C-alpha positions, 0 to 999 in steps of 0.5 A: 350775815358777813359775805365775801367781797368780790374777787377773781378766781384762778385754779392753776394745775402746776406750780409753774402756772401758779408762780406765773399768776403770783408774779403777774398779779403781785400782792393783790393775789393770794394763794387759797388752800383750805381757806379756813383762815383766809376766807373768814378774814375776807368776810371781816374785810381783814384781807381783801385780795383781788384774786384768789388762786386755788392750790387744790389742782396742783398734785405736787402740793399734795404729796408726802414722802417719809424715808430714812434719807429725807422727808417732804410734806407738800404744802396742801397735805391736810392737818387730818392727814398728818394727825392720822398718819402712823408714820409720824408716831416717832421722832415727829410725834410733836407735828402729829400732836400739833396737827390734831389739836387744831380746831375741829375735825371738820376744819382739820379736814380742810386746813392744810400744812402750808396754810397753818404755817402761813397763818395770819397773826391774831389780836383781840382788836384785829379779829373782829368784824369790820363795823367793830373795828371801825368803831374804834378807828381800826388798828395798826395791822389794818386800816388804822394807825394805832396798836391798841395793845401798846398805843405808844409802839410803832409796831403791830403786836398781833400774835403768831397762832400757828400750831404746826410751826413751833412743832416743825421748828423743834424738829429743825424743818425747812421750807421750800419757796418758789417764784418765777425767779427761782427757788430757795430753801429757808429754815423754818425758824428764819421764816418769821419775824417779830412784827405782827403785820409783816410776820413772814418773810415769804415774798407776795410772788413766792409760793410755799410748796413743801416742808423738808425734814432731815432724818431724826434717828434717836429724836423724841418730840412732843407738843403741848397747847393751852387754850380756853376750850379743849378743842377749836380754840387757837393757842394762847400758849404752846410749847414744842420740845424735841431731843435726841437722847443716848442709850443712857438717856443723856440729852445729845441735842435738844430744841424747845420752842415757845409759841403764841407769846409774840409775833413769831414762835420763840426759840428757847436757845438758852434752855435747849443748850442747857439740857445738852449733856444732862439727863432729863431728870427733875432738876435739869427739867425744872432748870430748863423750864425756867430758862425757857419761860424767861423768853415768854413775854405775852401781852394783853391781846389774846385770851387769859390774863397775860401774867398767868400765861407768863407764869404757866409757860414753865409748867408747859415746858415741863410737860413737854420734857417729861413726855420726852423722858418717857413719863405717861402724860395721858392724865395730864393731857386729859385734865388739860382737855376737860378743865381748860375752860376753868383756867 
């Protein structure tokens, strides 16, 4: 049985109190929301904070405001709440889809939006119990000095596995970070960096408090996810696509984001730019899918063969763009869910 290490528990009732704790404790303290990722990591001794700071009593982090001028989602809104909220069945469909595909209903009831955005990177050599990792001399991400995925590399190659980040990046989201020194808004696409250890630009004394979205009139969005089983598993490839379409179905703006193929979600800028001014027809979708697939360079540190994962990236971009076009994709989604274990 894997047990949690000893830790001090704090439960602030306001954001101000929470950031004072983070400022005083430094990197030895970690925020705890749903705990669906952090607590298993602690049991495996991948993360061993001396202080856990629960965010559940901070009412400001649980609110959701969606209106015509702007939208905000508190960091402690659960993924179940997002998936079940009919207000997301518009331009923000990708976010609702991404939230609904995370793990299982029981985990989604606990897991939070902020926790999923800050999700630890994953790797076959890292996401093992302590004794297994000790037997190979640990790895670069935790306690060792070698990245077993790329032994000659000085950088950790652990993979970003957040579902909601690609969706929100495609929607142009920003996040608010607060510390005792003040607060700042950061485009979500700038929150991440290409390093499996230092994968996020949130400082230890900062608290991610909310997600901010501008109005999205005329936008459509979709999220597609590849995993071994039809539920529970982390993504080994994800695609989020969003586009603002004119009355005659011409693309006026677009964003395509590919997830789970690097240490951070990748913005397919060339593919997104290519679609502008074009209709979503078979030729433009095929060309954009090929451009987006070029940026995917998966390594052999998650499930499935990395060459195959690279090859199917274009297919998943195609699925997402066809959904934006208005195609009925229920059959493809059902087939993917039923037969994902056969890939």
